[in-house]
N, C-alpha and C positions, 0 to 999 in steps of 0.2 A: 725638073723629077718633084718638086715640092708641087708640083697643078698635077702631075700625074697619083701618088702619093695621095692628096688630098680625095681624089673624086674615088679613088680604087676604096679609101676610107671612107667615104658616104654610101659605098654603094657596097663594102663586106656584107657576108652573110651572117646573123645572127649568130649571138652566144658562141663567138671566139672570145679566147683568153689571155687578148690584146686587149690593155688602160688603154695606149692613144696610136697613134700613126706610126710614133717611134717604134715601138713593141712590135708592129706586123712588120715596118722595113727590116726588124733587128731578124724575124724568122724568115723575111723574105730571104736576105743574104746566105743566111746557114740554109736555106733549101738550093738556092744558085749554085755554092759550093757540092753538096748532098750527088747534084746530076748534071749532067751538060745534055739530056733529053729532055725535049720540054713537056713530051707527054706522060714521063712520070712524073712531074713536078707537083702535080696538084694532089697525087698518090701520098709523096711525099709529105703535101703538107697537112693530108687527112691521119698519118699516123702520129707525128708534132703537135696536132693540137688533141689528139685523143692522149698522150702522153702529158700533158700541160694539165689538160680536162682531170685528170688521174694523179693530179701531184708525183708525177712521175720523174725523171730523169731524162733526158731528151737523147741522149748518149751518142750525139752527131760525132764522128771524124772530125770532120771540116773544124771541127768549135776545138778541140785537140790540136792537129796541126796551125794552125795560127796562134792559139796562146801560145804553142813553145814554137815559133817563127819554123816549121818545118813546111820551109816554103820551096823546097825541092819536087818537080811533081813525079809521082807515083813511087813518091819515098815507102817504105811498109812501116809502119808504127809498130812500136810494142806495147808490151802489158805494163813497163815499166813511162813509156807516157802516156799512156789513159788513166795513169796512179800519180801521175805531175799535176797536182792542181796550179791551174791560175787562173784567173777571175773568165777566163772564154770555154772555160774545161766541164763540158755537157754531160762527162763522167762522174765530174765530181761536185758539181752544181746543180740544184733542182733551182725551174724555173728557164727563162732565159739571158745570157750575158747581159752584159752593161750595155755593149757597143754593138754593132753590125761587124762581122767578119768580110766581108765583100759589098761591091757595088752592084746592088741585083737587076736582075732584067725586068721587062715590063712582067713577061711570064712568070716569071719568081713574083713579084708582088702582086701578083693576078693570084696566082696559085695562094699565099697566103691567107689573103683577103676570102676564098672559095672555094677552099680545102674539096677532093673528093667524097660524096654521101656515102 
């Protein structure tokens, strides 16, 4: 994984809002949980990169679920869940969480490094 991340980091698009390979990996972990469809990941990456570049919150549901340990698949989130502060809740924090929320696939790492234009 370290070699893959390093290679993708060195070939990433310019002007992305990541300050380190770790931040790219964190973004990829969120993209991984946002969609299981590989062809959607580049678009999701683009949306998140635009939000970061515009100093907006990511507002990603998987970060809420991870922060609250809502690990039951397809469990519906509530408004209360979204408003519950955790270090991973991107409805409450600006920028990326401090740690990854999943183990991202190659496709998600690549999408984080090369968002759809």
